[in-house]
N, C-alpha and C positions, 0 to 999 in steps of 0.2 A: 137550692142545691147547685153546686158547681160541678164541672166534669172532673174526671180523674186527671187528665192532662193539665187542666187549669190549677188544680190543687197542687200537683207536683211542681209546677212552675212557681207558684207562690211560696212554697216551702223552700225551694232552692234559691230563690232570688236574693234573700238576705243573708245567706250562710257564708261565713268567711273561714278559710282554712286556719287551723290551729297553728301554734308556733312550732318552730323547728328545734331539733336537738341532734346531737351527734351520738351515734351508737356504733359499737364494734360491728364489723362485717358479719361476725358469727351470730349477731342478734338482729340483723336487718331483714331477714326473710319475712315477707308479708307486710313490711312497712312501705310508706309512700315517700319517694324521694322529694326533698324540699329544694334541691339544687341539681342541675345536670351533672353527670359524671363525665369529665373530660379526661381522656386517657393520659396518664403520666408517663407512659412509655409506648413504644410501638410493639406490635405482636405480629409475627415474631420479631425480636429486636435485631436479628441478622438473618442472612440467607441460611436456611437450615435444610437438612435432608428429610424427605418424606418417607424414606425407606432405608433398610440396611443394604449396604453395597459398597461402591467405590466412587469417590469423587474423581472425575475425569475431565479432560478437554474433549468436547463433543467432536471436534474436527478430526481427532485422532482415534476416537472410539468407534471404529468401523468393525464390521464383523470379521473376525480372524486376527485382529490386531493383538499384539502382545505388549503389555505395559509393565513397567517396574513399580512395585509397591514401595513407597518411600516412608510410610508411617501410617498412623491411624489417628482417628479423631473421635473418641468416645463422647457421648453427650455430656456437656459440662466441662470438657477439657479440649478446647479447640487445638487443631494442628498449628504449630507456630511457623511452619515454612510455607512455601509456595509450590503448587503443582506445576511442574515444568514440562517441557516436551517429552513425550514417551513415558510419563509418570502417572501414577494413580495413588490415592490415599484411601485406606480402609475407613469407612464411615458408617454411622448408625443413625437410626431414626431420631431426629431431634438434634443431631450434631451440626455444628456450624460448618458450612461449606468453605473450605480453605481457598485463599486467593489463587487465581490461575485456573480453577475448575469452573465449569459452567454447566455441568450435568452430573447426574448420578447413574451409574451403571448398577442395576440391582443385582444382588448376589445370585438370583435365579438364572440370570443371563450371563454368568461369568464362571470361569474355572480357575481357581487359585492353586498355585503350587510353587514351592521354592522361592518365595519372595516375588513372584510375578503373577499377573492375572491375564487370562485370555478372554477377549470379548467374543461372546457367542452370538450376540445380537446387537446391532448398532443402536446407539442412543442419540437422540436429538438434543440440541442445546436447550437448556432450561428444564429438561425432563426430571421429574421427581425432586424438584427444588421448591421449597416454600419461600417466596421472596420476603424480604424484610418489609414489615408493615402491611403484609397481604391481608391480615385480618382487620387491623386498625392501626392508625398512626398516632404518635404522640400529639396531644392537643385536640384530637378529634372527639366529638361528643358521641359517646357510646350508649348512654342511657339518659333519657329526658326527664326533667322535673315533672312530677305528677304521676310517675309510673309506680305501680305497686310491684314490689320486687319479688320475682319468682326465684325458684332454685337456680334456674339457668342464669338469671340476672346476677345472682350472687357470684357465680363462677366468672362471669364477664367482668364484674367490678374488681374481683381479685386479680384477674389477668391484667387489668388496667392499672394495677398498682395501689389499690385502696384498702387500707386496713380498717378505716372508719368511713362512715357515710353520714351525710346530713339528711335526716328524714323528719317528717312531721311527727310530733308526739302523738300518742294514741288519743283520739277524742274521748273525753270522759262524759258518759251519758248516765244521768241519774234516772232510776226506774222507780216509779211510785204506783203501787197497786191500791185501788180503793175498793171498799165494800165491807159492810158489816158481816157478810157471810163467809169471807175467805179466811183460811187458816194456813199456816205453814205446812208444806208437804210432810207427812208423817205424824203430825200432831193430831190428837183426837178432834174430830169435827164437832163444832157446836150445833145445836138444833138448827136445821135448815142450812148448814154450812157446806162449803166445798173447799177442796185443796186449791191453793194458789198456784195454778199452772203458768199463768202469764209471767210472773216474775222470773222464774227459772228459764222459761222459754226465751224471753226477750234478752236476758243476760247472755244466754248461749248465742243467740242471734247476733248480738252486738260484738261479742268477743270473736266470733268466727269471721267477722268483717273488719277486724283490726281495731275495734274500739275497746274502751275500758269501762265495763258496766259497774255502776255503783247502785246496788240494790238497797233502797230505803225500806224501813219497816212499813208494812201495810197499815193503812189507816181506815177508820170507820167513815161512813157516809156523813161527814160533818164539814161544813164550809170552813170552820175554824181549823180543823185538822189539816185540810188542804193548804190553807194559808201558812200554817206552821211548817208543813213539809216543804213548801216552796223555799222558805228561808233555809231549811236544812240542805237544799240542793244548790244554793248559791255557790258559784265557783265551777259548777259543771258546764260543759259546752252545750248541753241540751238536757231538758227535762222531758222524759217520756212518761205519760200517765196512762193507766188503763182503767176503764170503768168510769162511771159518774159523769159522762158527757152527753147522755141522751136527754130525753125530755120528761122523765119521771120526777115525781116529787122528791126522790132521794138522790137525784143526779145533781150533785152540788159542786162539781169541779169549776164551772165558770164563776159561780159566786165566790168560791174560795180564792180563785186566781185573781178575781177583781179586787180583792182586799190587798193584793200585792202589785197593783198597777198594771194588770194584764191588759194588753191591747190585742184585740181579736183580728186575725187576718181572714179567717173563714171558719165556718161551721156547717157541716153536713155536705156529703158528696153523693152524687148520683151514681152509686155503685152498690153492689150486693156481693158478699157481706161487707160491712164497714161504713154504712151511711153516716153514723154520728161522729166522724172524725173531726177533730178540732185542731187549729194551729194558730199560734200567736206568739207574743213575747211578754214575759214578766220582767220588766226592766229591759236589760240587755240579753237575758237568757231566752233562747227559743224554747217553746213548749209545744210538744206534739201530744195530743190526747187521742189515744186509740180506744176502740170499743172494748168493753169488758169481756165479751164472749171470746174465748181463746182462738177459735178459727178466724174470726174477724180480725182479731189483733194480729195474727200471723200474716194474713193476706195484706193487711194495711202496712205491716212492717216490710214485706217484700216490695210493695209498690211505692212506698214513701220513705220509710226509715232507711232502707238500703242506700238510696240516692243521697239522703241527707248525710249519712256516714261518709260516703265517698267525698262529698263536697267539703265536709269538715276536715277530712284527711288530706285535702289538696289534690284529689284525683278526679278526673272528669266524671261527673255523675251520669253515666249512660243509662238510658231507660231499660227496664227489664227486657231481657231478650225474648222475643216472640218467635215461635216456630209454627209449623203447621203439622197436623196429623189427621188421620182418617177417623171420623166419628164412629164410635162403636154402638151407639144406641140413639134412638130418636130424641129430639129436643123440641119442646114447644116454642112458639114465638116468644120473644123477650119483651119486657115492658120498657119503661123509659130509663131504667138504670143499667149501667154497664155491669155485667154479671161475671163472676169468677167461680166456676164450678169445680169442685174436687173430682178428680178422675183417675182411674187406673190407666196405666200405660203399658202396652205390650207390643212387641215386634212380631209382625205376621209373616216375615220373610220378604216383604216388599216395602214396608214402611211402618211407622208407629201408629198404633190404634189407641185412641183415647176414649175410654168408656166412662161416662159420668157415674158417680156413685149413686145408688138409689136414694140415699138419705143425705141431704145437704144441710142439716142442722148446724148452725154456727157454734154450737157448744160441744160438738162431737170430735174430740181430738184423735180418737182411734182411726177414724176415716182419714183425717188429715195426715196422720203419721204413715198410713199405708198407701196414700195417693202418690202417683207418679207425676202428676201435672195438674195445673189449673187450666180449664177451658175458658178462654176469654170470649164473651159474646157482647157485641156492640148493642147500645140501646136500640130498641125496636127491631132487633134482628128477626128475620123470618124463621119459621119452623125449619128444622134441619132433620134430615133422614140419615140412617146408617149409611156410611160410604161417602158422605159429604166431607169436604175439607173444613177443618176448624182451626182457629188459632189457639196455641197453648203456651203456657209458661212452664218449663220443666221444673220439677221439684227434686233435684238430684243432689242436694247438699247432704252432707253426712254430719 
């Protein structure tokens, strides 16, 4: 068995980002930039007012000064003249500051009457002016390649003058669920059967992280069926298989993959749940085999599939974010495997308290759905008491 970190490194080592495509800015949220965004214009493009008031010459805008108002400059309609000695121009937020003016006298500090304005409080040069290029300048990189675009990034790209963006296409991941016992959700269960939770769960997992899930029909525990399904998945950027990768007589994934030229990178990880994870390639297509138990499949998806999706998308595959919390119940000493315990998570007024669920069965989805975190325990970790600090991975996705 290899470690979690070694498995993660081997999976990521050979993954190459998918090709780029151009999409409208309105469709770019959540996509990964394939090229940096270089501003096509400066923001603001000219000196503009940050407040409503009067464009003035600061040297003359002393308390008690009386200035003649020679015009106004609404936003989008700049004043065409020059602010001369003893003059002021009515100005508004976002208006271009006219030539000759070097400050804005805000209207709260002014008294206007009869085409003139009285300065009630002196204003310093540069006050309430947003300088041209203060936010960014034309040609400046405002968003780096590899960045997954947030709502704020979309606003920035728009301000930089981009109606279209070059992004990585969504990675296509084929999902294959194996097992004689599984049936589609909602279908009558065969004798000894269960509903196929893994297919729907993994499809949602992939879609939530910017991928395009391709859910293949479930297959029986037959090597020939696995081999045939591999052919059906050709063209996908990765094949994700659940079940059939353990050591039982009916675990036939490796045999079926072998019929399609599968090269094994590793099999079995020193972790719980998720020991029978498998990774390799069928030709050029990466294949990630997850355990069949749904909790194990989910935990392995968080630890390995999430990073793989990022790498395929051209985004830096950061490891899962680890935080600390207060342990809410005693834990026994750990064995040689890295352990991931489902836990409730509650705020006690001073910090997060992670309490391991009493049942950790890897087939129990209700506990996983209600958990707030995974407690991560290192191999050979000593027994822990309530109040000790433990490492956690938050389960805060929706």
